C-alpha positions in Angstrom: 8.3 17.6 -24.0 10.1 20.4 -22.2 13.7 19.6 -21.4 13.4 20.3 -17.7 11.5 17.1 -17.1 13.6 14.9 -19.4 15.7 13.3 -16.7 15.1 11.1 -13.7 16.0 13.7 -11.1 13.3 16.1 -12.2 10.8 13.3 -12.4 11.6 12.6 -8.8 11.3 16.3 -7.8 8.0 16.8 -9.6 6.6 13.6 -8.0 7.7 14.7 -4.5 6.2 18.2 -5.0 2.9 16.6 -6.1 2.9 14.3 -3.2 3.6 16.9 -0.6 1.0 19.4 -1.9 -1.6 16.7 -2.3 -1.2 15.2 1.2 -0.9 18.5 3.0 -4.1 19.7 1.3 -6.0 16.6 2.5 -4.4 17.0 5.9 -5.8 20.5 6.2 -9.3 19.2 5.3 -9.1 16.3 7.7 -7.8 18.4 10.6 -10.2 21.3 10.0 -13.3 19.0 9.8 -11.9 16.4 12.3 -12.7 13.5 9.9 -11.1 10.3 8.8 -13.0 9.8 5.6 -10.4 11.4 3.3 -7.2 9.9 4.7 -7.0 6.5 2.9 -8.5 8.1 -0.3 -5.7 10.7 -0.2 -3.0 8.1 0.0 -4.2 5.7 -2.6 -5.3 8.4 -5.0 -1.8 9.9 -4.8 -0.3 6.7 -6.2 -2.7 6.8 -9.1 -1.8 10.5 -9.8 1.9 9.8 -9.8 1.6 6.8 -12.1 -0.5 8.7 -14.6 1.6 11.9 -14.5 5.0 10.3 -14.7 3.7 8.1 -17.6 2.5 11.3 -19.3 5.7 13.2 -18.7 7.8 10.5 -20.2 5.7 10.6 -23.5 6.4 6.9 -23.9 3.3 4.8 -24.1 5.0 1.6 -25.0 3.9 -1.8 -23.6 6.4 -2.0 -20.7 5.6 1.6 -19.6 1.9 1.0 -19.7 2.1 -2.3 -18.0 4.3 -0.9 -15.2 2.0 2.0 -14.6 -1.1 -0.1 -14.9 0.0 -2.3 -12.0 0.1 0.7 -9.7 -3.1 2.2 -11.1 -5.0 -1.0 -10.6 -3.7 -1.5 -7.1 -4.5 2.1 -6.1 -8.0 2.0 -7.6 -8.9 -1.3 -5.9 -7.6 -0.4 -2.5 -8.8 3.2 -2.7 -12.4 2.2 -3.5 -12.3 -0.5 -0.8 -10.9 1.7 1.9 -13.2 4.6 1.1 -16.3 2.3 1.2 -15.1 0.8 4.4 -14.6 4.1 6.2 -18.1 5.2 5.0 -19.6 2.0 6.5 -17.6 2.1 9.7 -17.6 5.9 10.2 -14.3 6.5 11.9 -10.8 5.1 11.9 -9.8 4.4 15.5 -6.1 4.7 14.6 -6.6 8.5 14.9 -8.6 8.6 18.2 -5.5 9.7 20.1 -4.2 12.2 17.6 -7.1 13.6 15.5 -7.4 16.8 17.6 -3.7 17.3 18.1 -2.2 19.3 15.3 1.4 18.1 15.4 0.6 14.5 16.1 -1.9 14.4 13.3 0.5 16.2 11.0 3.1 13.6 11.9 0.9 10.9 10.6 0.4 12.7 7.3 4.2 13.2 7.0 4.5 9.4 7.2 1.9 9.2 4.5 3.9 11.5 2.3 6.9 9.2 2.8 4.9 6.1 2.2 3.5 7.3 -1.1 6.7 8.9 -2.4 9.2 6.2 -1.4 7.0 3.3 -2.4 6.4 4.9 -5.9 10.1 5.5 -6.6 10.6 2.3 -8.7 7.8 3.3 -11.1 8.7 7.0 -11.0 12.3 6.2 -12.1 11.2 3.6 -14.6 8.8 6.1 -16.3 11.7 8.6 -16.7 13.8 6.1 -18.8 13.6 4.9 -22.3 11.4 1.8 -22.5 13.1 -1.5 -23.1 12.4 -3.2 -26.5 11.1 -6.4 -24.8 10.3 -7.8 -21.4 12.7 -10.1 -19.8 11.9 -13.4 -18.0 12.6 -11.7 -14.6 10.3 -8.8 -15.5 7.6 -11.5 -16.1 8.4 -12.9 -12.6 7.8 -9.4 -11.2 4.4 -9.2 -13.0 3.4 -12.6 -11.7 4.4 -11.6 -8.2 2.2 -8.5 -8.6 -0.8 -10.6 -9.7 -0.3 -13.0 -6.8 0.1 -10.3 -4.2 -2.8 -8.3 -5.7 -5.1 -11.3 -5.6 -4.1 -12.2 -2.0 -4.6 -8.7 -0.7 -8.0 -8.3 -2.4 -9.2 -11.7 -1.3 -8.1 -11.1 2.3 -9.7 -7.7 2.4 -13.0 -9.0 1.0 -13.1 -11.9 3.5 -12.3 -9.7 6.5 -14.8 -7.0 5.6 -17.6 -9.5 5.2 -16.6 -11.2 8.5 -16.7 -7.9 10.4 -20.1 -7.1 9.0 -21.6 -10.4 10.3 -19.2 -11.7 12.9 -18.1 -10.5 16.3 -14.8 -12.3 16.7 -11.5 -12.5 14.9 -11.5 -13.8 11.3 -10.3 -17.3 10.5 -11.9 -17.7 7.0 -10.0 -18.0 3.8 -6.4 -16.8 4.0 -6.9 -15.7 7.5 -6.8 -19.3 8.5 -3.1 -19.4 7.5 -2.0 -15.9 8.4 -3.1 -13.3 10.9 -2.4 -10.6 8.3 -2.6 -12.0 4.8 -3.6 -8.7 3.2 -0.3 -7.2 4.4 1.6 -10.1 3.0 -0.1 -9.7 -0.3 0.7 -5.9 -0.3 4.4 -6.6 0.4 4.6 -9.2 -2.4 2.9 -7.0 -5.0 5.2 -4.1 -4.3 8.3 -6.2 -4.6 6.9 -7.5 -7.8 6.5 -3.9 -9.1 10.1 -3.2 -8.0 11.4 -6.3 -9.8 9.6 -5.3 -13.0 11.0 -1.8 -12.9 14.5 -2.9 -11.9 14.9 -5.4 -14.7 13.7 -2.7 -17.1 16.2 -0.1 -16.0 15.3 1.3 -12.6 18.4 1.4 -10.3 18.8 -1.0 -7.4 18.5 1.7 -4.8 14.8 2.2 -5.6 14.2 -1.1 -3.7 13.8 1.4 -0.8 10.2 1.5 -2.1 9.0 -2.0 -1.1 11.4 -2.0 1.8 9.8 1.1 3.2 6.3 -0.4 2.8 7.5 -3.6 4.5 9.0 -1.6 7.4 5.8 0.4 7.9 3.5 -2.7 7.8 5.7 -4.9 10.0 7.1 -2.4 12.5 5.1 0.9 12.5 1.4 1.3 11.6 0.5 -2.3 10.6 1.2 -5.4 12.6 2.0 -3.6 16.0 -1.2 -1.6 16.0 -3.5 -4.5 14.9 -1.9 -7.1 17.1 -2.2 -4.8 20.1 -5.8 -4.0 19.2 -6.7 -7.7 18.9 -4.9 -8.6 22.2 -6.9 -5.9 23.9 -10.2 -7.3 22.6 -9.6 -11.0 22.7 -6.5 -11.4 24.9 -8.6 -13.3 27.6 -10.2 -15.7 25.2 -8.4 -19.1 25.1 -9.6 -19.7 21.6 -8.0 -16.5 20.3 -4.8 -17.3 22.1 -4.8 -20.7 20.5 -5.4 -19.1 17.1 -2.6 -16.6 17.7 -0.1 -19.3 18.9 -0.8 -21.6 15.9 -1.2 -19.1 13.1 1.6 -17.3 11.3 1.6 -13.5 11.9 2.4 -12.6 8.3 3.5 -15.2 5.8 0.6 -17.7 5.1 1.5 -21.1 6.4 -0.3 -24.2 7.5 -1.8 -24.0 11.0 0.5 -25.6 13.5 -2.3 -26.9 15.7 -2.6 -30.7 16.0 
């Protein structure tokens, strides 16, 4: 492999360049055509591209490298297929109703997406730039288990909510949604901390924890909980049953319903 990519700094720069070019290209398409159908695909596909390219650049196809990359690849494929199918069925994403036709506002969202993809991928990007460990530690196994748990929770919650919205007309209380108002987000946070723990115990530096922390910040304070909670309040805020569900159900971490 050419020397200029044989260090972590250049892995990071190459990954950043790929992310910026990929997201701005999809932004141009979305803005020109005034569509939402490419947005989620662009984000999730970018994770898959970074996982594959950094694995390839490292020229190390040992078990730990493949496992670490495979976790990101599986997550991006599952979520990308789900979100792409969902937007085809639903038509538009109402998150963009206020900004779709406004160049700078819409571009601002795509800048957030660039940061989401790049920062969240940092643990794996750095890990793939290192020499692979000879064996997996117990803590690395914990990270893998966290990924499996979070992946399962996110997929289960998404499947349950999608089916509910196809046939129901109120908020979802089936499956994990009985114990959390946003169990898919909780699963997403858990799986990314699992990926970080796996990469960290195999050589990635502690500062790459910015990846799962950034994801958590976005979901809890920016584009996740605040938007969906406000949307639900607008739709169901006058319904006593919804207010009861909201008061008795954890907003994020699945927990037993507090109603008596």
